[in-house]
C-alpha positions in Angstrom: 27.6 -72.6 -96.1 26.0 -75.9 -97.0 26.1 -79.5 -95.8 25.1 -83.0 -96.7 22.8 -84.8 -94.4 24.5 -87.5 -92.4 21.6 -89.8 -92.9 19.1 -90.1 -95.9 16.4 -88.6 -93.6 16.8 -86.2 -90.7 14.0 -84.5 -88.8 13.4 -80.8 -89.4 13.7 -80.3 -85.6 17.1 -82.0 -85.4 18.5 -79.9 -88.3 17.0 -76.7 -86.9 18.6 -77.2 -83.5 21.9 -78.4 -85.0 22.4 -75.5 -87.3 20.6 -72.6 -85.6 24.0 -71.1 -84.7 25.2 -71.4 -88.3 22.2 -69.6 -89.9 23.5 -66.9 -92.3 21.8 -63.5 -91.7 20.0 -61.9 -94.6 18.3 -59.1 -92.6 17.7 -58.4 -89.0 14.7 -60.8 -89.0 15.7 -63.4 -91.6 18.5 -65.9 -91.8 19.0 -69.1 -93.7 20.8 -72.4 -93.9 21.3 -74.6 -97.0 21.3 -78.4 -97.0 22.7 -78.5 -100.5 24.9 -76.3 -102.7 23.1 -73.4 -104.4 24.2 -70.8 -107.0 24.1 -67.1 -106.1 21.4 -66.5 -108.8 19.3 -69.2 -107.3 19.8 -67.9 -103.8 18.6 -64.5 -104.9 15.4 -66.0 -106.5 14.6 -68.2 -103.4 15.5 -65.7 -100.7 16.7 -62.2 -101.4 14.0 -61.2 -103.9 10.9 -62.6 -102.0 12.2 -61.2 -98.7 12.8 -57.7 -100.2 9.2 -57.6 -101.3 7.7 -58.0 -97.8 5.9 -55.0 -96.3 8.0 -53.5 -93.4 4.8 -53.6 -91.3 4.7 -57.4 -91.7 8.4 -57.8 -91.1 8.0 -55.9 -87.8 5.2 -58.2 -86.8 7.2 -61.4 -87.4 9.5 -63.2 -85.0 13.0 -64.0 -86.0 12.7 -66.4 -89.0 15.3 -69.0 -90.0 14.8 -70.5 -93.4 16.1 -74.1 -94.0 16.2 -74.9 -97.7 16.1 -78.6 -98.4 15.6 -81.0 -101.3 12.3 -82.6 -100.1 10.3 -82.7 -96.9 8.4 -85.8 -95.7 5.4 -85.5 -93.4 5.7 -87.3 -90.0 3.4 -90.2 -89.2 2.4 -89.1 -85.7 5.2 -90.8 -83.8 7.9 -89.2 -86.1 8.3 -85.6 -86.8 8.5 -84.1 -90.3 11.9 -84.9 -92.0 14.3 -83.5 -94.6 15.1 -86.1 -97.3 17.2 -86.1 -100.4 14.8 -88.4 -102.2 11.2 -87.5 -103.1 8.9 -89.2 -100.6 5.7 -91.0 -101.5 3.0 -88.5 -102.7 0.9 -89.0 -99.6 3.9 -88.1 -97.4 5.2 -85.2 -99.5 4.9 -81.7 -98.0 6.3 -78.5 -99.3 6.9 -76.7 -96.0 7.4 -77.5 -92.3 7.5 -75.1 -89.3 9.3 -75.5 -86.0 9.4 -73.1 -83.1 12.7 -72.7 -81.3 13.3 -70.6 -78.2 14.7 -67.7 -80.2 13.4 -68.1 -83.7 10.8 -69.8 -85.9 12.3 -72.2 -88.5 10.6 -72.7 -91.8 11.9 -75.7 -93.8 11.0 -75.5 -97.5 11.6 -78.1 -100.1 12.9 -76.7 -103.4 13.6 -79.7 -105.7 11.1 -80.5 -108.5 9.1 -77.4 -107.7 8.7 -74.2 -109.8 10.1 -71.0 -108.3 6.6 -69.5 -108.4 5.2 -72.4 -106.5 8.0 -72.1 -104.0 7.2 -68.4 -103.5 3.6 -69.3 -102.8 4.6 -71.8 -100.2 7.1 -69.4 -98.6 4.5 -66.6 -98.4 1.8 -68.9 -97.2 4.1 -69.9 -94.3 4.7 -66.2 -93.5 1.0 -65.4 -93.7 0.3 -68.1 -91.2 2.9 -66.6 -88.8 1.2 -63.2 -89.2 -2.2 -64.7 -88.7 -1.0 -66.4 -85.5 0.0 -62.9 -84.2 -2.5 -60.5 -85.7 -3.3 -57.5 -83.6 -6.8 -56.8 -82.2 -7.1 -53.9 -84.6 -6.2 -55.9 -87.7 -8.5 -58.7 -86.6 -11.4 -56.4 -86.1 -11.0 -54.7 -89.4 -10.8 -58.0 -91.2 -13.7 -59.4 -89.3 -15.8 -56.4 -90.4 -14.9 -57.1 -94.0 -15.8 -60.8 -93.7 -19.2 -59.9 -92.0 -20.0 -57.6 -94.9 -19.3 -60.3 -97.4 -21.4 -62.8 -95.5 -24.3 -60.4 -95.2 -24.1 -59.8 -99.0 -24.0 -63.6 -99.5 -20.8 -63.3 -101.6 -19.9 -66.6 -103.1 -16.4 -68.1 -103.2 -13.1 -67.6 -101.5 -9.4 -67.0 -102.2 -8.1 -70.6 -101.7 -9.2 -74.1 -100.9 -8.8 -74.0 -97.1 -10.9 -70.9 -96.6 -13.4 -72.2 -99.1 -14.0 -75.3 -97.1 -14.2 -73.5 -93.8 -16.7 -71.0 -95.3 -18.9 -73.8 -96.5 -18.8 -75.4 -93.0 -19.8 -72.1 -91.5 -22.7 -71.6 -93.9 -24.0 -75.2 -93.3 -23.7 -75.3 -89.6 -24.4 -71.8 -88.3 -27.7 -69.9 -88.8 -26.3 -66.5 -87.9 -23.1 -66.5 -89.9 -22.0 -63.1 -88.7 -21.9 -64.2 -85.0 -18.4 -64.6 -83.6 -18.2 -68.3 -82.8 -15.4 -70.8 -83.1 -16.5 -71.6 -86.6 -16.5 -67.9 -87.6 -13.1 -67.3 -86.1 -11.6 -70.3 -87.8 -13.0 -69.3 -91.2 -12.0 -65.6 -90.8 -8.5 -66.5 -89.7 -8.0 -68.8 -92.7 -9.5 -66.2 -95.1 -7.0 -63.7 -93.7 -4.1 -66.1 -94.2 -5.1 -67.0 -97.7 -5.7 -63.4 -98.7 -2.4 -62.3 -97.2 -0.6 -65.1 -99.1 -2.1 -63.7 -102.3 -1.1 -60.2 -101.3 2.5 -61.1 -100.5 2.8 -63.2 -103.6 1.4 -60.4 -105.8 3.7 -57.9 -104.3 6.8 -60.0 -105.3 5.7 -61.5 -108.5 3.5 -61.0 -111.5 0.8 -63.6 -110.9 -2.7 -64.3 -112.3 -5.6 -65.2 -110.0 -7.1 -68.4 -111.2 -10.8 -68.1 -112.1 -13.2 -70.9 -111.3 -16.5 -71.7 -109.6 -15.0 -71.4 -106.1 -13.2 -68.0 -106.8 -14.8 -65.0 -105.1 -15.8 -62.1 -107.3 -12.9 -59.8 -108.3 -14.4 -56.6 -106.8 -14.6 -58.3 -103.3 -11.1 -59.7 -103.7 -9.9 -56.3 -104.5 -11.6 -54.8 -101.4 -9.6 -57.3 -99.3 -6.4 -56.5 -101.0 -7.0 -52.7 -100.6 -7.6 -53.4 -96.9 -4.3 -55.2 -96.6 -2.5 -52.4 -98.6 -3.8 -49.9 -96.0 -2.6 -52.1 -93.1 0.6 -53.5 -94.5 1.9 -51.0 -97.2 4.3 -52.6 -99.7 7.9 -51.5 -99.6 9.1 -48.6 -101.6 9.2 -49.5 -105.3 6.7 -52.4 -105.0 3.0 -52.5 -105.9 0.1 -54.9 -105.8 -2.8 -53.3 -107.6 -2.6 -52.2 -111.3 -3.0 -48.5 -110.7 -0.1 -48.6 -108.3 2.1 -50.0 -111.0 1.1 -47.2 -113.4 1.9 -44.6 -110.8 5.4 -45.9 -110.1 
């Protein structure tokens, strides 16, 4: 089912509350609502395929998730909440994703116009990775902390993505004992987990290349992180992340 917005701009929260009862189930955890018509093939690319590639262990850790597909999203200005709009907002107000917590589900609004499917997949998986990071168990946290401490002790340069890179630099500048569990350390480790999990999820679904650059961590250490996530969140049957897993299929 799809609908046209009654106004040129409607807040994500308003739409989430208005259509929560009309979300179309995809699985026991995922449902969706469209704010525009979409062909079946497109629906499969945006929803069915990326959801099918998610580890069952991750699915079990997630709350109920409602996906609201919209043309564009506009960032709120403090007084106003994030909004769905049918015209592209100014660049400084444009956002690819917005999250709202309802009593019985988490709603992820995602803009899909003027964005490549691969970039949409990244935004979708990044939103899911943030949900997992908000709820990670003590065991998962401790195992990832151990990996981060080993990297810091070895003075490994670089990170997976921009957010974790900046938090790592702040930790290195402002804290003498970088292995000590402080607020700075926790913020960095959580973001590193989120960014690495995003890459893991995206790589499970799609054939992607990791961009090289001066801020990218060495491949052997990135591989160690991915191997850790494979052990914690095994991919679904028929999916693989690392090259040798593909060869053994």
